[in-house]
N, C-alpha and C positions, 0 to 999 in steps of 0.2 A: 440508432435513434439519437437525434440532436435536440438540444434545447438552447435558446439564447440565454445570456446572463439575465438574472432576474433582479428587480429592485429589492433592496432590503428595507423592510419597514423598521421604524425606530425600535431598537431593542431586539430585533430579530436575529436568529441564527448565531447565538453567542458561541456555539461550539460545533456547528455543523461542518462535516468534512465532505469534500468532493474529490472525485478521482477521474482520471482520464488515462486508461492504460494504452499500451502499445497496440498497434495494428487496427484498432477500431475505436470509434467514438461510442461509448456505452450510453445507457440511459442515465448519465451522470448528472450531478447538480450543475446545471448550466453548461453542459458539454457542447462543444461545437462553436456555434456563433451564427447569427442570422446571415444567410446568404454566403456562408464561408465555404461551403462544399466540403469534400473530404480533405483530411490533412495532406499536405504535399508529401511526395515520397522522400524518404530519408536521403540525404546527399551521400555521395560515395565516401567510403571510409578514408581517413587520412593516409598518406604514404606509409609504408611499412615501418620506416624509422621512427614514426611518431606513435605507433600503436603500443598499447599496453595489453599484452595477451594473457597475462597471469593475474589472478585475483590479488588484490592489495590486502595484506595480512597484518599490517600495523596501522595505528592511528595516524592519519595524514595531518600535516600542518595546515593552518588556515590563517588568513589575514582578518577573519571576522572578529568582532568584539561584541560584548553584551549579549542580547537575546539571540543574535545570529550565531555567535560562538557556542552558546549553550545548546542550541538546536543542532548545530553541526556535530558537536561532540557526542550528544546523546544518540543521534541518528547513527553515527558510525560505531558507537558502543553496541547498539542493537544489532547492526549488520555483522560485526565481527563475532558477537556472541552466537548469532544464528548460523554462522559459517558460510556466508555468501560473499564475503570480501567487502572492504570499505570503498567509499567513493571520495574522489579528490575534488577540491574546489576548482571550478572553471569560471573564468571571468566573463565569458560570453553567456554562459547559462545563468550566472548570477544576474547579469544585466536583464536577461529575458524574464527571469522569475521576479525580480524587483519591479520591472515595468508592469507586470500583470498584477502584482499585489497592489501597486499604486493605482492602477486603472480601477480595480474593484473598489478600493476604499474611497478614492476621490469622486468616483461616479456613484457611490453607494449602491453597488450591485454585487451579487455573488455568483460565481460560476466560472467556467473555463472559457466561454466565448467573449469576444470583444466586438463592439460595434464601431465600424470605421467612421461613423458620424459623431462619435463621442470623443471628448478630449482624452489624452494619454493613450490613445489607440496605438498598438505596435504590431498587431497581427491577430487574425481571426481565431487561431488555435495555437497550442503550445509549440508545434513544430514550426509554424510560420514565425512565431516570435523569436525562437532560437536562431533561425536562419537570418532573420532581420538583424540580429546582433552579431552576425558573422560566424556562428558556430558551424564547424565543418565536420563534426562527428555524427554519430547516429542518435537522433532524438528518440529517447525511449519512452518517455511518459511524463505526466504531471500529476501531482497530488496537491490538494488545497485543504487547509483547515481554517476555521474561524475561531478556534480556541485561543486563549491567551498565548502570546508568542513565547518562544524559548523552549525549555524542556517540556512544558505542558502541551505545547502544540505537537511535539513529536510523540508524546505519550498518547495523544488522541488518535494518531495514525496507528500506533501499535495495538491499540484496543479497538480494533475494527476488523472488517473482513476484506473488502476490496482494496482499501487503502493500506492495509497491512502488507499485502502482496506488493502493491505499488512502491512502498517505501523500501522493501527488501528485495526488489527486482534484482536477481543475481547477474543479469546480463549488463547491468549498468556499472560504470566505474568513474563517472564524473557527475557532479551535482551543481545546480544553481539554486540559490536560496534568496528569497525576497520576503520582507516583512514590512507591513504598513498598518496603521491603525488610526481611528478617528473617534471622537467622542460625541459629536453633534452631526445630524439630529438625534443620533443614538449611538451607543458604542458599537464599533465594527472593527474586528481584527481580521487580518488576512496574512497567513503564512503560505507562500506559494513555493513549491519545490519542483524544479525541472531536472529530470535525470537524462543522462546521455552516456554514450559508449564510444571508445576510441577504436574498437575492433569488433568484428562479428564473432559470434560463437563463444563468448566468454562463459566459463563454467564457474560454479561456486567452489569454495575450498573443500567442501565435503559433498558426496553424491546425494545426501539426504539432508534437508534442513527443515526446521519447524519452529513454530512460536505458539506458546511460550517455550523457552529453551529448557534443557534439562537442569533440574534443581533451581529453577528460577523462583524467587521469592517475591512477596508483595504484589502478587497478581490480583487485579480487581475481580471480585467474585461474581459481579453482575455486569450485564451488557444491555444497553438500551438500543435495539435495532433502529428505532426511528431517528437516532442521532446521526446516522450515516445515510448518505444519498449516493446511489440508490439504496433503499432499505432492503437489507438481506433477508428479513423475516417480517413482512408487513403484518402478519397475523399474530405475532407474539409481541407483547408489551415489554417483557423482560426475558433474558436468557442468561445462561452462564457465560463466562468469558469465551470469546471465539478461539478456536484452536486450528492452526494451519499446519498441514504436512505436505511437503513437496520433495520430489526427486528429480535428478538431472540425467539419469541413465538414458542412453539412446538419443542424446541431444534433446532432452526434455520430452521423451515419448509419453503417451498416455499411461496413466497408472491403471493397474488391475488390482483392486482392493479385495482382500480376502477376509479380513476381520478388523473390526475397530471396537475398542472398549475404553471407557473412562470410568474410573471408580475411585472412591476414597481409599487411601492407602490402608492396607491390612483388612479391607472389607471385600466381600464377594459380590455384593449387588452392583450391577452396572447402571450408570446413569442413562436415562433416555436421551437419545441424540438425534439431531437433524444433520444429515450429511449433504452439503452442497457440492455439486460437481458439474464439470463441463460434460457435454453429451458424449465425448469420446472416452471418458473415464469408465472403465468396466467395474461392475460391482458384483462380487460373488454372492451366491445364495446364502452363505453363512453370515453375512453382514447384518448385525442387529441394530438397525438405525432406520429412521425415516429418510429415504433418499429422494433428493430433489434435484432435477436438472435445472440449473440456474442460468437463465438466458443472459444474465449480466456477466457471465464468465465466458471469455473468448478462448481461442485455441492456445493462446499464450499460457492459460491456466491449466492445460490438460495434464500437466505433471503434478497437479496438486488436488487436494480435497480440503474442505473447510468444515469443521465440526462445530455445531452450536448445541451445547447442553440445553435441553428443553427447560430445565429447572435452574434457578439461581444456585450457584455454588455456596457452600458454607464458609463463613469467615474463619480465618486462621487454621485451615485444614490443608493437608497434603493430598494431592490427587495423582493417580497413576494413569498414564495414557499408553495403551498398547495398540499398535497398528501393524498388521501383516499385509504386505502388498508385493507385487512384482512390477518391474518396468523394463521394457525391452529385454525380457527374458531373465532379468537379474532380480534377486531377492533384495527388497528394500525395507525389511521389517525393522521396527524400532519400538522400544519401551522406554519411557522416561517419566519423570515426576516434576511437578511444580507445586508451589504452596501459595494459597491465597492470603491477602493481607488481613489483618485484624481490623474489623469495622465495628466501631462502637455505636 
């Protein structure tokens, strides 16, 4: 499902985030573009000598400064902590992402699409924009936030559902980052991130990755689903922080989930949960959660599930997540903890 970019009314969308994952244009905020058709196929991978086939396990260097540098560092800190490998700066993807951030802000619209009749047009979708800048790798996806630029923009992606996966996409190892903002007729920020890969079949550092990570602190206890587009829980005004669990066994084969539980540490009562899944993910009879087949999740998400605690989490508490699952015949169970921030 596609939508053109939408005009932003004065003061609108101060923190709304939009996503466009690999392989399909979802019902995302402004995804696609009027008359743009489907994204063009990814170009061939670069010659073997240019490929990076192993995950990047150290913080890459960058020529960015200011808010861009802060965003680049925080993004890679999160990826390395999650175990999916870092992403390196790429000049062509930078140009594509910056062009789209500028297109949105200068035309005062939000979304992934671009209208060829408007100024600053460089391509109807993220793949076309990257190709227009000369990018020769595989265009993996695009995420956009209208939160304030820098670290806060990255935190808005990390505190979401679809955008969280988009930012941590393990098959990406290159990134383009664009930032623009305007104050009149009303404040509008745009941080646009384009992800790419130099080789097919990249795997994360670990066969299982999740967010929040083990022993993570300062996790926001509440989540407002309406702040993300598409809305992952339109019927809920507030939930606990989103929890993502993914595996890469069998080349990202579908998960078979046997058990999930989230509880306050040292307590026996489990929190009520909503589990969002792709249709290929199998759920065992013993799973105690409200299971929803989410049409916004594509086959690229079949190795993941997303948990939304139905209730807001408590401030300054430690929570334990226990998940038992299999993937391609291998056990991928994991138990970990995270702590919520103190909210006054």
